[in-house]
KOLRO-178485 format. One record per atom (N, C-alpha, C): residue number from 0; y, z, x; residue in one letter. Coordinates in pm, 1 decimal. Layout:
N
MARGU,NUM,Y,Z,X,A
...
***
This chain:
121
MARGU,0,19278.2,11160.0,8347.1,X
MARGU,0,19340.0,11265.7,8269.6,X
MARGU,0,19401.8,11202.3,8144.5,X
MARGU,1,19386.3,11266.1,8031.1,X
MARGU,1,19441.1,11212.0,7906.5,X
MARGU,1,19586.3,11253.5,7887.5,X
MARGU,2,19657.8,11177.1,7803.6,X
MARGU,2,19796.8,11210.4,7773.7,X
MARGU,2,19806.4,11350.9,7714.0,X
MARGU,3,19712.9,11383.5,7627.5,X
MARGU,3,19714.4,11516.0,7563.3,X
MARGU,3,19702.8,11626.5,7666.7,X
MARGU,4,19614.4,11607.4,7761.4,X
MARGU,4,19595.1,11708.8,7865.7,X
MARGU,4,19721.3,11723.6,7951.7,X
MARGU,5,19784.6,11611.1,7982.3,X
MARGU,5,19908.1,11614.8,8061.1,X
MARGU,5,20015.1,11693.7,7986.1,X
MARGU,6,20030.8,11664.9,7857.1,X
MARGU,6,20130.6,11736.5,7777.0,X
MARGU,6,20095.5,11884.0,7763.4,X
MARGU,7,19967.8,11914.6,7746.1,X
MARGU,7,19925.5,12054.1,7734.7,X
MARGU,7,19959.7,12130.1,7862.5,X
MARGU,8,19929.8,12069.9,7976.8,X
MARGU,8,19961.4,12134.8,8104.3,X
MARGU,8,20112.0,12155.3,8119.6,X
MARGU,9,20191.3,12057.2,8075.0,X
MARGU,9,20336.3,12070.0,8080.3,X
MARGU,9,20383.4,12187.5,7995.5,X
MARGU,10,20339.4,12191.7,7871.5,X
MARGU,10,20381.7,12298.1,7778.9,X
MARGU,10,20335.1,12434.6,7828.0,X
MARGU,11,20213.0,12442.2,7876.0,X
MARGU,11,20160.0,12570.4,7922.2,X
MARGU,11,20226.6,12617.8,8051.7,X
MARGU,12,20282.0,12525.8,8128.9,X
MARGU,12,20342.5,12564.1,8256.3,X
MARGU,12,20487.7,12609.0,8244.0,X
MARGU,13,20547.2,12587.8,8127.7,X
MARGU,13,20689.8,12618.3,8110.4,X
MARGU,13,20706.4,12736.7,8014.7,X
MARGU,14,20754.7,12850.2,8063.2,X
MARGU,14,20777.7,12964.6,7974.9,X
MARGU,14,20877.7,12928.8,7864.5,X
MARGU,15,20846.1,12968.4,7743.6,X
MARGU,15,20934.8,12943.1,7630.7,X
MARGU,15,20925.8,12804.2,7572.4,X
MARGU,16,20834.3,12721.8,7624.3,X
MARGU,16,20824.6,12586.4,7569.7,X
MARGU,16,20769.6,12590.7,7428.1,X
MARGU,17,20819.0,12500.1,7347.0,X
MARGU,17,20779.5,12489.3,7207.1,X
MARGU,17,20679.3,12376.3,7189.1,X
MARGU,18,20700.7,12267.2,7261.8,X
MARGU,18,20610.6,12153.9,7251.9,X
MARGU,18,20662.7,12036.9,7332.5,X
MARGU,19,20581.6,11931.4,7335.0,X
MARGU,19,20618.4,11809.3,7405.6,X
MARGU,19,20559.7,11691.2,7330.9,X
MARGU,20,20627.3,11577.3,7345.7,X
MARGU,20,20580.0,11454.5,7283.1,X
MARGU,20,20598.6,11339.2,7381.6,X
MARGU,21,20500.5,11251.6,7382.6,X
MARGU,21,20505.3,11126.3,7457.6,X
MARGU,21,20513.7,11018.3,7352.1,X
MARGU,22,20619.6,10937.0,7357.3,X
MARGU,22,20644.7,10840.2,7250.3,X
MARGU,22,20672.5,10700.9,7306.8,X
MARGU,23,20658.3,10601.5,7218.6,X
MARGU,23,20684.0,10463.7,7259.2,X
MARGU,23,20830.5,10426.9,7239.0,X
MARGU,24,20863.7,10301.8,7264.2,X
MARGU,24,21002.6,10257.4,7259.8,X
MARGU,24,21065.5,10260.6,7120.8,X
MARGU,25,20985.1,10278.2,7018.3,X
MARGU,25,21037.6,10291.4,6882.0,X
MARGU,25,21038.7,10436.5,6833.8,X
MARGU,26,21004.3,10528.6,6922.0,X
MARGU,26,21002.6,10670.1,6887.5,X
MARGU,26,20874.7,10717.0,6820.9,X
MARGU,27,20776.6,10627.3,6810.9,X
MARGU,27,20648.0,10665.6,6751.4,X
MARGU,27,20567.9,10746.4,6852.8,X
MARGU,28,20516.2,10860.9,6811.3,X
MARGU,28,20441.0,10943.4,6906.4,X
MARGU,28,20309.0,10879.1,6947.7,X
MARGU,29,20284.9,10879.9,7076.2,X
MARGU,29,20154.9,10838.9,7130.0,X
MARGU,29,20065.6,10961.8,7132.3,X
MARGU,30,20126.2,11073.4,7175.1,X
MARGU,30,20055.4,11201.6,7179.0,X
MARGU,30,20158.9,11312.6,7172.7,X
MARGU,31,20117.8,11425.2,7120.4,X
MARGU,31,20206.6,11540.9,7111.1,X
MARGU,31,20124.7,11667.2,7117.7,X
MARGU,32,20193.2,11774.5,7153.7,X
MARGU,32,20129.8,11906.0,7152.8,X
MARGU,32,20237.6,12009.7,7125.2,X
MARGU,33,20201.9,12110.4,7047.2,X
MARGU,33,20295.8,12218.5,7017.7,X
MARGU,33,20225.6,12352.2,7033.1,X
MARGU,34,20304.2,12454.3,7052.3,X
MARGU,34,20247.4,12589.5,7060.8,X
MARGU,34,20214.1,12643.6,6923.0,X
MARGU,35,20289.9,12600.4,6821.1,X
MARGU,35,20269.0,12655.2,6686.7,X
MARGU,35,20196.7,12559.6,6592.3,X
MARGU,36,20156.6,12443.6,6640.2,X
MARGU,36,20082.7,12349.6,6557.4,X
MARGU,36,20167.6,12265.6,6464.4,X
MARGU,37,20300.2,12273.4,6474.6,X
MARGU,37,20390.5,12199.1,6387.2,X
MARGU,37,20421.6,12062.8,6449.1,X
MARGU,38,20329.0,11969.1,6434.7,X
MARGU,38,20343.0,11837.4,6496.8,X
MARGU,38,20459.2,11758.1,6439.3,X
MARGU,39,20487.0,11772.3,6310.6,X
MARGU,39,20592.9,11693.4,6247.7,X
MARGU,39,20726.3,11714.8,6318.2,X
MARGU,40,20764.4,11839.6,6339.3,X
MARGU,40,20896.4,11868.2,6396.4,X
MARGU,40,20909.4,11820.3,6540.2,X
MARGU,41,20806.9,11837.6,6621.4,X
MARGU,41,20818.1,11791.7,6760.0,X
MARGU,41,20824.7,11639.6,6763.5,X
MARGU,42,20753.6,11572.0,6674.9,X
MARGU,42,20759.7,11425.5,6670.1,X
MARGU,42,20896.0,11378.3,6620.0,X
MARGU,43,20949.4,11445.7,6519.2,X
MARGU,43,21081.6,11413.6,6465.4,X
MARGU,43,21188.5,11432.2,6573.5,X
MARGU,44,21185.2,11547.0,6638.7,X
MARGU,44,21281.4,11574.8,6744.6,X
MARGU,44,21264.2,11477.8,6861.4,X
MARGU,45,21141.5,11444.2,6890.2,X
MARGU,45,21115.6,11348.7,6998.1,X
MARGU,45,21174.1,11212.7,6968.4,X
MARGU,46,21155.9,11164.5,6847.7,X
MARGU,46,21208.6,11033.3,6810.2,X
MARGU,46,21361.0,11031.3,6821.9,X
MARGU,47,21425.2,11135.8,6777.7,X
MARGU,47,21571.8,11139.3,6783.3,X
MARGU,47,21623.7,11154.7,6926.3,X
MARGU,48,21551.1,11226.3,7009.7,X
MARGU,48,21589.5,11232.8,7150.2,X
MARGU,48,21567.4,11098.2,7218.1,X
MARGU,49,21470.0,11021.2,7170.4,X
MARGU,49,21449.6,10884.9,7220.1,X
MARGU,49,21567.7,10795.1,7186.8,X
MARGU,50,21622.0,10810.8,7065.7,X
MARGU,50,21742.1,10735.6,7028.7,X
MARGU,50,21858.0,10771.5,7121.3,X
MARGU,51,21870.7,10898.4,7149.9,X
MARGU,51,21975.6,10944.0,7240.6,X
MARGU,51,21955.4,10884.6,7380.0,X
MARGU,52,21832.1,10883.8,7427.8,X
MARGU,52,21801.8,10825.5,7558.7,X
MARGU,52,21841.6,10678.1,7561.0,X
MARGU,53,21811.5,10605.3,7454.0,X
MARGU,53,21849.2,10464.1,7448.2,X
MARGU,53,22000.4,10446.5,7451.3,X
MARGU,54,22073.0,10534.8,7384.6,X
MARGU,54,22219.7,10529.2,7387.5,X
MARGU,54,22272.6,10555.7,7528.1,X
MARGU,55,22213.1,10652.2,7595.6,X
MARGU,55,22255.2,10682.7,7732.7,X
MARGU,55,22223.8,10564.9,7824.5,X
MARGU,56,22111.8,10496.7,7802.1,X
MARGU,56,22078.3,10377.7,7881.5,X
MARGU,56,22186.3,10271.5,7865.1,X
MARGU,57,22230.3,10248.2,7741.2,X
MARGU,57,22334.4,10148.4,7715.5,X
MARGU,57,22466.4,10188.6,7781.8,X
MARGU,58,22502.1,10315.5,7770.6,X
MARGU,58,22624.7,10363.0,7834.7,X
MARGU,58,22617.5,10348.9,7986.7,X
MARGU,59,22503.0,10383.0,8042.4,X
MARGU,59,22485.0,10373.0,8187.2,X
MARGU,59,22493.5,10228.5,8233.3,X
MARGU,60,22434.5,10137.8,8157.2,X
MARGU,60,22441.0,9995.8,8191.8,X
MARGU,60,22585.2,9945.9,8186.6,X
MARGU,61,22657.6,9985.1,8081.7,X
MARGU,61,22797.1,9942.3,8067.1,X
MARGU,61,22884.3,9998.8,8178.9,X
MARGU,62,22853.0,10119.8,8223.2,X
MARGU,62,22931.1,10184.0,8328.1,X
MARGU,62,22884.6,10144.2,8467.9,X
MARGU,63,22769.1,10077.6,8474.8,X
MARGU,63,22716.1,10035.9,8604.2,X
MARGU,63,22663.0,10150.2,8688.2,X
MARGU,64,22615.8,10256.3,8622.5,X
MARGU,64,22568.3,10373.5,8697.0,X
MARGU,64,22418.1,10375.3,8720.5,X
MARGU,65,22347.1,10275.7,8670.5,X
MARGU,65,22202.5,10270.6,8687.4,X
MARGU,65,22130.5,10337.9,8571.4,X
MARGU,66,21999.8,10327.1,8573.6,X
MARGU,66,21918.8,10382.8,8465.1,X
MARGU,66,21917.4,10534.6,8468.2,X
MARGU,67,21922.1,10598.7,8351.3,X
MARGU,67,21911.2,10744.8,8348.2,X
MARGU,67,21770.5,10787.0,8389.0,X
MARGU,68,21762.5,10894.5,8462.5,X
MARGU,68,21633.8,10950.4,8504.6,X
MARGU,68,21587.1,11058.2,8407.9,X
MARGU,69,21682.9,11122.1,8340.9,X
MARGU,69,21651.4,11225.5,8242.0,X
MARGU,69,21780.1,11264.5,8171.4,X
MARGU,70,21764.4,11320.3,8052.4,X
MARGU,70,21879.0,11379.0,7983.9,X
MARGU,70,21839.5,11518.6,7936.8,X
MARGU,71,21939.6,11603.9,7929.5,X
MARGU,71,21918.7,11742.0,7886.4,X
MARGU,71,22018.3,11769.7,7775.1,X
MARGU,72,21965.2,11813.3,7662.1,X
MARGU,72,22049.5,11851.1,7548.8,X
MARGU,72,22022.6,11997.7,7520.0,X
MARGU,73,22128.8,12076.9,7517.7,X
MARGU,73,22115.4,12219.8,7490.1,X
MARGU,73,22176.0,12247.8,7353.8,X
MARGU,74,22096.6,12308.1,7267.5,X
MARGU,74,22145.9,12351.6,7137.8,X
MARGU,74,22141.3,12504.5,7134.8,X
MARGU,75,22183.6,12559.5,7025.4,X
MARGU,75,22184.5,12705.5,7013.9,X
MARGU,75,22045.2,12765.3,7031.8,X
MARGU,76,21943.7,12695.8,6979.6,X
MARGU,76,21808.3,12752.5,6981.1,X
MARGU,76,21711.7,12683.1,7075.8,X
MARGU,77,21733.5,12554.7,7102.1,X
MARGU,77,21639.5,12480.0,7185.3,X
MARGU,77,21710.9,12397.0,7290.2,X
MARGU,78,21642.4,12377.2,7401.7,X
MARGU,78,21683.2,12280.6,7503.4,X
MARGU,78,21582.5,12166.3,7497.2,X
MARGU,79,21633.0,12043.5,7507.9,X
MARGU,79,21547.8,11925.0,7507.5,X
MARGU,79,21565.2,11852.0,7639.3,X
MARGU,80,21454.5,11822.7,7701.7,X
MARGU,80,21452.7,11746.1,7825.6,X
MARGU,80,21380.0,11616.2,7795.0,X
MARGU,81,21449.1,11504.1,7812.1,X
MARGU,81,21393.9,11373.6,7779.4,X
MARGU,81,21396.5,11287.7,7904.8,X
MARGU,82,21281.8,11227.8,7935.4,X
MARGU,82,21272.4,11145.3,8055.0,X
MARGU,82,21199.6,11015.7,8024.3,X
MARGU,83,21254.3,10903.2,8071.7,X
MARGU,83,21184.0,10776.3,8054.0,X
MARGU,83,21057.0,10774.7,8138.8,X
MARGU,84,20955.6,10706.8,8087.3,X
MARGU,84,20829.3,10694.7,8160.6,X
MARGU,84,20814.7,10553.5,8215.1,X
MARGU,85,20810.0,10456.1,8124.3,X
MARGU,85,20795.2,10316.4,8164.7,X
MARGU,85,20813.1,10227.8,8042.1,X
MARGU,86,20888.9,10121.6,8057.2,X
MARGU,86,20900.6,10015.9,7956.0,X
MARGU,86,20930.8,10070.1,7815.9,X
MARGU,87,21024.5,10163.0,7807.0,X
MARGU,87,21065.8,10217.7,7678.0,X
MARGU,87,20993.0,10344.5,7637.5,X
MARGU,88,20881.8,10375.3,7699.5,X
MARGU,88,20810.8,10499.5,7671.0,X
MARGU,88,20887.0,10616.4,7730.8,X
MARGU,89,20875.4,10732.7,7667.9,X
MARGU,89,20947.5,10849.9,7715.8,X
MARGU,89,20874.3,10977.1,7678.0,X
MARGU,90,20912.6,11086.7,7744.4,X
MARGU,90,20857.5,11219.6,7718.2,X
MARGU,90,20972.5,11312.5,7681.9,X
MARGU,91,20947.7,11398.3,7583.7,X
MARGU,91,21044.4,11501.4,7546.1,X
MARGU,91,20974.8,11636.5,7553.3,X
MARGU,92,21040.0,11731.1,7619.3,X
MARGU,92,20993.6,11869.4,7626.1,X
MARGU,92,21096.3,11956.4,7555.9,X
MARGU,93,21052.2,12036.8,7460.5,X
MARGU,93,21140.3,12128.9,7388.7,X
MARGU,93,21111.4,12270.9,7435.3,X
MARGU,94,21219.5,12343.4,7469.9,X
MARGU,94,21208.4,12478.3,7524.3,X
MARGU,94,21309.0,12568.2,7453.5,X
MARGU,95,21267.8,12690.4,7422.6,X
MARGU,95,21361.3,12787.0,7363.4,X
MARGU,95,21477.1,12808.7,7460.2,X
MARGU,96,21599.5,12802.1,7409.1,X
MARGU,96,21717.6,12820.1,7493.8,X
MARGU,96,21727.0,12963.0,7544.4,X
MARGU,97,21750.9,12973.6,7673.9,X
MARGU,97,21776.6,13102.5,7736.8,X
MARGU,97,21853.3,13074.3,7865.4,X
MARGU,98,21902.0,13176.5,7934.2,X
MARGU,98,21984.4,13152.0,8052.6,X
MARGU,98,21916.9,13072.3,8164.5,X
MARGU,99,21784.2,13069.1,8168.3,X
MARGU,99,21716.0,12995.8,8275.1,X
MARGU,99,21637.0,12875.0,8225.4,X
MARGU,100,21653.8,12838.2,8100.2,X
MARGU,100,21573.7,12728.2,8045.9,X
MARGU,100,21603.5,12594.5,8112.1,X
MARGU,101,21719.8,12581.7,8178.2,X
MARGU,101,21750.8,12456.2,8246.3,X
MARGU,101,21645.7,12422.7,8352.3,X
MARGU,102,21579.4,12524.6,8404.1,X
MARGU,102,21476.5,12503.3,8506.8,X
MARGU,102,21357.6,12422.7,8454.2,X
MARGU,103,21338.3,12423.9,8324.7,X
MARGU,103,21227.2,12349.9,8265.5,X
MARGU,103,21239.3,12200.8,8292.5,X
MARGU,104,21360.7,12154.3,8315.1,X
MARGU,104,21380.9,12012.9,8343.7,X
MARGU,104,21306.5,11965.6,8466.3,X
MARGU,105,21284.7,12054.3,8561.5,X
MARGU,105,21211.1,12017.3,8681.9,X
MARGU,105,21062.7,11995.9,8653.0,X
MARGU,106,21010.5,12060.4,8551.1,X
MARGU,106,20867.7,12051.3,8519.1,X
MARGU,106,20830.1,11917.7,8457.3,X
MARGU,107,20927.2,11846.4,8403.2,X
MARGU,107,20894.6,11721.5,8334.7,X
MARGU,107,20861.0,11609.2,8433.4,X
MARGU,108,20914.8,11616.2,8554.3,X
MARGU,108,20892.5,11508.6,8651.9,X
MARGU,108,20745.9,11487.0,8688.2,X
MARGU,109,20669.1,11591.3,8720.2,X
MARGU,109,20527.0,11568.3,8748.6,X
MARGU,109,20451.0,11513.5,8627.1,X
MARGU,110,20490.7,11556.0,8507.6,X
MARGU,110,20425.2,11504.5,8386.3,X
MARGU,110,20453.8,11356.0,8370.7,X
MARGU,111,20576.7,11314.3,8396.8,X
MARGU,111,20611.7,11171.8,8388.7,X
MARGU,111,20528.4,11091.9,8488.5,X
MARGU,112,20516.1,11141.5,8611.1,X
MARGU,112,20434.8,11071.8,8711.5,X
MARGU,112,20288.8,11061.7,8666.2,X
MARGU,113,20235.0,11169.5,8611.0,X
MARGU,113,20095.1,11168.0,8565.3,X
MARGU,113,20075.4,11070.8,8449.8,X
MARGU,114,20170.2,11065.9,8358.6,X
MARGU,114,20159.3,10971.5,8246.3,X
MARGU,114,20166.5,10827.4,8296.0,X
MARGU,115,20256.5,10801.8,8388.3,X
MARGU,115,20266.2,10665.7,8447.9,X
MARGU,115,20132.4,10626.4,8511.5,X
MARGU,116,20072.0,10718.7,8585.2,X
MARGU,116,19941.9,10691.4,8647.4,X
MARGU,116,19836.5,10665.1,8540.4,X
MARGU,117,19838.0,10745.7,8434.7,X
MARGU,117,19741.0,10727.1,8326.3,X
MARGU,117,19760.6,10590.5,8258.5,X
MARGU,118,19884.2,10542.5,8254.0,X
MARGU,118,19913.9,10411.2,8195.8,X
MARGU,118,19880.1,10297.2,8292.9,X
MARGU,119,19855.1,10331.5,8418.7,X
MARGU,119,19822.6,10231.2,8518.1,X
MARGU,119,19941.9,10177.9,8595.5,X
MARGU,120,20051.5,10255.6,8599.9,X
MARGU,120,20172.4,10211.9,8671.8,X
MARGU,120,20201.7,10303.0,8788.6,X
***
C-alpha cells in the first residue's frame, strides 16, 4: 500500500477532514492529500505541527514522562491530530472543528501503523 493511499483512506474515513500529510523530521512532506486540492496549506500546517510535536518531545523528555504518542491542537476552525511514526517522521490530520471532532484522533492510529509497515518497521 502506498503512503498516498493510506492518507487518502484516512481522510476519506473521517467526517469533516480537510487533509493529511506524512512528513519527515524536518517537516518536509513525503506525501499529502487534501479534499480541496490545496496542498500548500496542508503541508505548511503539517510542518508547523511537526515543530510543535518536537517541542512536546523535549518537554516530555525533560519531565520524564516518556515519548508523546500524539498531540491534539484545537483551533476555532480546525483540529489537528499529530502522531509520530518512526525516527522523526510524523502524520498530521486536519479536521474541521465541531463538537465531536476529537473522535478523529482515534482514526490516526491505524494510519500510523500502516505507514510504519510501508516503511518496513
